[in-house]
VMD Tcl script that draws the C-alpha trace (Angstrom):
set ca {
  {0.14 -0.02 0.04}
  {3.14 2.20 1.16}
  {4.33 1.99 -2.58}
  {1.59 2.47 -4.32}
  {1.02 5.60 -2.69}
  {4.59 6.91 -3.10}
  {3.64 6.31 -6.85}
  {0.73 7.96 -6.67}
  {2.21 10.93 -4.90}
  {4.67 11.17 -7.31}
  {3.06 10.43 -10.65}
  {0.88 13.53 -9.02}
  {3.68 16.18 -8.56}
  {5.51 15.33 -11.88}
  {2.31 15.87 -14.10}
  {1.86 19.05 -12.16}
  {5.50 20.43 -12.75}
  {5.48 19.41 -16.28}
  {2.00 21.51 -15.80}
  {3.76 24.02 -14.69}
  {6.42 23.69 -16.99}
  {4.19 24.14 -20.24}
  {2.19 27.35 -18.55}
  {5.49 28.44 -18.30}
  {6.39 27.90 -21.65}
  {4.11 29.42 -22.97}
  {4.05 32.46 -20.52}
  {0.98 31.90 -18.47}
  {2.91 31.30 -14.72}
  {-0.73 31.79 -13.18}
  {-2.70 29.19 -15.23}
  {-5.60 28.23 -13.69}
  {-3.44 24.26 -14.29}
  {-0.20 25.44 -11.90}
  {-3.10 26.97 -10.07}
  {-4.08 23.49 -9.30}
  {-0.69 21.69 -9.16}
  {-0.01 24.44 -6.28}
  {-3.34 24.23 -4.21}
  {-2.36 20.22 -4.65}
  {1.18 20.65 -3.77}
  {0.30 22.36 -1.25}
  {-2.43 20.87 0.26}
  {-0.12 17.24 -0.02}
  {2.88 18.91 1.53}
  {0.02 19.25 4.66}
  {-0.94 16.49 5.24}
  {2.92 14.46 5.01}
  {3.25 17.44 7.75}
  {0.58 16.45 10.01}
  {0.47 12.77 10.07}
  {4.33 12.96 9.90}
  {4.47 15.63 13.27}
  {0.77 13.70 14.36}
  {2.45 9.95 14.18}
  {4.94 11.46 16.33}
  {3.17 13.44 19.29}
  {0.86 10.56 19.29}
  {4.42 8.37 20.22}
  {5.60 10.23 22.24}
  {1.68 10.16 24.55}
  {1.10 13.81 23.91}
  {-2.14 12.58 21.71}
  {-4.65 10.49 22.67}
  {-7.10 10.51 19.03}
  {-6.06 11.47 15.44}
  {-8.09 11.15 12.31}
  {-6.16 11.16 9.26}
  {-9.52 10.66 7.54}
  {-11.09 13.57 8.97}
  {-8.49 15.64 7.22}
  {-9.03 14.18 4.54}
  {-11.93 15.32 3.96}
  {-11.09 19.35 5.49}
  {-7.98 19.01 2.64}
  {-10.94 18.47 0.07}
  {-13.15 21.18 0.78}
  {-10.91 23.75 2.23}
  {-8.86 22.83 -0.79}
  {-11.26 23.02 -3.67}
  {-12.05 26.82 -1.67}
  {-9.07 27.34 -2.15}
  {-8.21 26.88 -5.63}
  {-11.36 28.78 -5.91}
  {-9.84 32.43 -3.32}
  {-6.33 32.18 -5.15}
  {-7.88 32.37 -8.60}
  {-9.29 35.40 -7.58}
  {-6.37 36.68 -5.85}
  {-3.50 34.88 -4.24}
  {-3.70 36.75 -0.57}
  {-7.27 35.33 -0.33}
  {-5.65 31.91 -1.27}
  {-2.68 32.11 1.59}
  {-5.54 33.05 3.95}
  {-7.68 30.18 3.36}
  {-4.80 27.54 3.41}
  {-3.83 29.13 6.67}
  {-6.99 29.53 7.70}
  {-7.51 25.65 7.22}
  {-4.80 24.87 8.69}
  {-5.23 26.44 12.03}
  {-8.91 25.14 11.86}
  {-7.35 21.55 11.94}
  {-5.36 22.47 14.22}
  {-7.87 23.18 16.46}
  {-10.17 20.34 15.80}
  {-7.46 17.64 16.89}
  {-6.89 19.28 20.23}
  {-10.79 19.16 20.84}
  {-10.39 15.99 19.79}
  {-7.64 15.22 22.50}
  {-9.24 16.88 25.61}
  {-6.82 20.04 25.67}
  {-10.05 22.42 25.84}
  {-12.82 21.21 28.41}
}
mol new
graphics top color blue
foreach p $ca { graphics top sphere $p radius 0.5 }
foreach p [lrange $ca 0 end-1] q [lrange $ca 1 end] { graphics top cylinder $p $q radius 0.2 }
display resetview
């Protein structure tokens, strides 16, 4: 299963790199395809960092519960919102992405009883 995940991730990143390269060759670095690749890369990076951090925190006994599939749902919903906001303005896209990370942090903390 891990091999297929890595192969899938590499395929997505390779396709994204090709799309960005073609967009830049055509002089459209801010095109929809390069924005889409950027948004996908943001959320894949966030997913891998959150899973790594949660695994480490769970190993150290700091977290009792971490719902990876719940992050997937959040990432899909906020990824679409992030993409649409990023098409309107780079600043709006950043706000959606950072807000999504803070919302996920709040969800993880609430699920682990850090707030009464």
